[in-house]
C-alpha positions in Angstrom: -0.1 0.1 0.2 1.4 3.4 -1.0 1.8 6.6 1.2 -1.3 7.9 -0.2 -3.6 5.2 0.1 -2.5 5.1 3.9 -2.6 8.6 4.5 -6.5 8.2 2.8 -7.3 5.5 5.0 -6.2 7.1 8.1 -7.9 10.8 7.3 -11.1 8.3 7.1 -10.6 6.7 9.9 -10.1 9.8 12.3 -12.8 11.3 10.4 -15.0 8.7 11.7 -13.5 9.0 15.3 -13.9 12.9 15.2 -17.4 13.0 14.1 -18.0 10.3 17.2 -17.0 12.4 19.4 -19.4 15.5 17.9 -21.8 13.4 18.9 -20.4 12.9 22.6 -19.4 9.5 22.3 -16.1 8.0 23.1 -14.1 6.9 19.8 -10.7 5.5 18.9 -8.5 4.2 16.4 -7.4 0.9 16.7 -3.4 1.1 16.9 -2.0 -0.2 13.6 -5.4 -0.8 12.0 -5.0 -2.8 8.7 -1.8 -3.8 9.8 -2.1 -6.2 12.9 -4.3 -9.1 13.9 -6.8 -6.5 15.8 -9.8 -6.6 13.8 -11.7 -3.3 12.8 -10.4 0.1 12.2 -12.3 2.3 14.9 -14.2 1.5 18.1 -17.0 3.6 19.4 -18.6 3.5 22.3 -22.1 4.2 22.9 -24.7 3.6 25.7 -23.5 0.1 27.3 -22.5 -0.9 23.7 -19.1 -0.7 22.2 -18.6 -1.0 18.4 -16.2 -2.1 16.4 -16.3 0.0 13.0 -14.5 -1.3 9.5 -14.2 1.6 7.5 -13.5 2.0 3.9 -13.3 4.6 1.3 -13.4 4.6 -2.6 -14.0 7.6 -5.0 -16.9 5.8 -6.4 -16.8 2.2 -5.5 -20.1 2.7 -3.8 -22.0 5.5 -5.8 -25.0 2.5 -6.3 -25.5 2.4 -2.4 -25.6 6.3 -2.2 -28.2 6.0 -4.8 -30.3 3.5 -3.5 -30.2 5.0 -0.1 -31.6 8.1 -1.6 -33.6 10.1 0.8 -34.6 7.3 3.0 -33.5 6.5 6.9 -31.8 3.4 5.9 -31.1 0.7 3.1 -31.1 -2.9 3.4 -29.0 -5.0 1.6 -28.3 -8.8 1.1 -25.8 -11.1 -0.7 -27.2 -14.6 -1.8 -26.2 -16.7 1.3 -25.1 -13.9 3.7 -26.9 -11.9 6.1 -28.7 -8.8 5.6 -27.1 -5.4 6.4 -28.5 -1.9 6.8 -27.0 1.2 5.7 -27.4 4.7 7.0 -25.9 8.0 7.5 -23.1 7.9 10.5 -24.6 10.6 12.0 -28.0 8.9 12.6 -25.7 5.9 13.4 -24.2 7.7 15.6 -27.7 9.5 17.0 -28.9 5.8 18.0 -25.7 4.8 19.9 -25.9 7.8 22.1 -29.7 7.6 22.6 -30.4 10.9 20.6 -32.5 9.2 18.2 -36.4 9.5 18.3 
């Protein structure tokens, strides 16, 4: 992995951490994320729960997901023989963790 890719990953992970802090949640980047046997990139602590987040950033690789989500609250996606996943705005997710979403 080149320096620019590493820097982009660090920026993306750090932005997630900062947005969690903005929502009054404890959050930290996992040391050596991507380079060690520790899973995940960012850990966020909500009301009684701790969530390990994997952070991926692509220039246009997720465009279809954003298109499908549109103005909806969340998007449910599923691949054959895999469990359903829920995609939602990160601010809404952090509000849920903080107990602020009504």
